[in-house]
Steps between C-alpha positions, in 0.01 A plus 500: 500500500791555736412497871748718692665352810382767742342280767141515621372801697236458774222608263386389159277638228237239420311685230339282235412685184291339228705396196417690185642524148775755462366775272715653230390855587433696819448861601737483798740216580650499850816291535535367854235361736642639823382791714577770242367311199176391665447843657542658156249257351256572783536875449437463128192286557359765732533743212325284243800339328543122457867419563676171439768391751785268403745330734792274417430298814200497727316783669729644768790269422750788495580781743143548626451141611845492661453832678565565865140626511572829676304794359672839524403848392676683218820396327851404603614834354281688747173695455402560138202676349213259424679219687390614846177301518626147438343351812164664427511370143582148621217510754253629241585226249468234771161640603364558150608155379367340822828324585556319830875530558561582869587860411595687819626857465588571861842647433860389471799548730811666369792363700858617517834421665566691822722485804221643717173298486299779668139385539491247214326170586710340224867475598687253284873456524634537146877511494631776724170690523133446573217495251223721640174650382553849359155580362162362403401574141199410281506141381375153570483140385292270283490154349643550149374164376146592597532845342625355171234230500216738580610765253549249218150363557362857508672586171347196331162562661493853357580383146879498480697194391814347651724256315764311696805323363545735203837669477542821305821473300499840333318822421472658157366839394490473121297461290274483809543450874526129576632252752691191398414216739558130539144456373517734202467869423248735665419840353418766758406866526691537827736283703591523868822326605473428874764231551727682747835316515445359149468844337845495334403185308227692313587868517830684448558699817743793482528498882682301768226241555619219728300179557583279798358230723409618849505236774271420792455237770199387699543378857310241697201652685569723799260535791329830568705529817825457306393752236426751776833425669698575182305820430257381233191472714308753292543284186613790282746442216838673505796602289832669567573853388874434507740213434541209535151477354219290643125471458241274655148423611304252712253252354170421668630173647797677657760412238752778452606594146829684467678604183841638408760444233509521121635254247581655163459275198780420265420652163209697645236225472345464846296201379819290501598604853453221757456512877727196499796693361808547715432875536138444601582225752767717661253792523234280658747372758605854591138612528400206721801546728426871524135433588591253776739755648244778529354384832553213748144380429604439137827319569370152418242611246424247226443594139202378300594610148725704275395675183588784270319737268606720210548869560621781278629843578691796367727653766361834607223498240123471518314212336441491128161584355562632152449457128731259319802692366400414142120486512266700729226239451704271724507589871765342724511485879720343766789561734300559818803405715320340792191724495317296239206364701295820529687707239417245228130566552558874472707454183224283353247775567730764349550293184129418461411865548759602238378248241144615557601859424439616858853610588865496412776273621710668772823666393693325778434159340675582172792299361 
């Protein structure tokens, strides 16, 4: 099993699922043990189904475990019907599954470049203008490793199964729906493909679907006084509404996490993209220099780590949640474009509801 060179984020999923034989048949197979895949499995279990989850690596080893851990409402394409309660869905799953994950939904700052700082407590010099707070919107933070761990344990506790280290190499529809895996063939009634940036490896996508590696750094701890001095005394996460892009949050110990920059993989396979590549190193150096230039209190700031995580997006388009182009028994989802933390839980609920015959997939998610 290939281990991507993406670095280590500040959190880790530590779920331990009991080993079990891989069955040759299943009602619903969910491919991907990240936020969306586990949320789908949880939603199915709450409706009486017994899903099986497969992951080529370990639980949360992809985008979810390498997330920036900022939960936002809605989608990157703006408000969409049935995708306007992502934070509520996330909070409900966390409560129902009894997960301890430091979930705090106190809001998120939208920041933008201005020449006039007005009354903003955050005034960061960024090039020729200042980054200032423009608005406070619904959002918050969590520990993604704890969410993944708690939800995986809840899925198993409720009767679902999770199999790690099993890569799906292909899907076939005839003479019956089946998955080809590194451990043999599995026949299924339904399949959910929730692998985000890896979607093109399993599903033909007639859209401009672009995987990439998004980059982040973690600083050494900052004191509460320093955080207040630089405008982050309230501890809320933030992201820019304009360019150059930036997002960030503060950890409990005072470490600042800031992210910006994308590295696009050669050949489209984000798994082969390394944070040690020339493009990634140059992006990290620009990000760190930019961060130190924001405020005099950050001028000598030391960095604790660098890491990256896969992301996928379609310029100007909403996320995918749709039937496979060739077989409606296969549901595909991905392309959350930076909104995946809370939106993945909403997409999982939408898919579970659809498979249980309780509703249709939204028209905006079609491919």
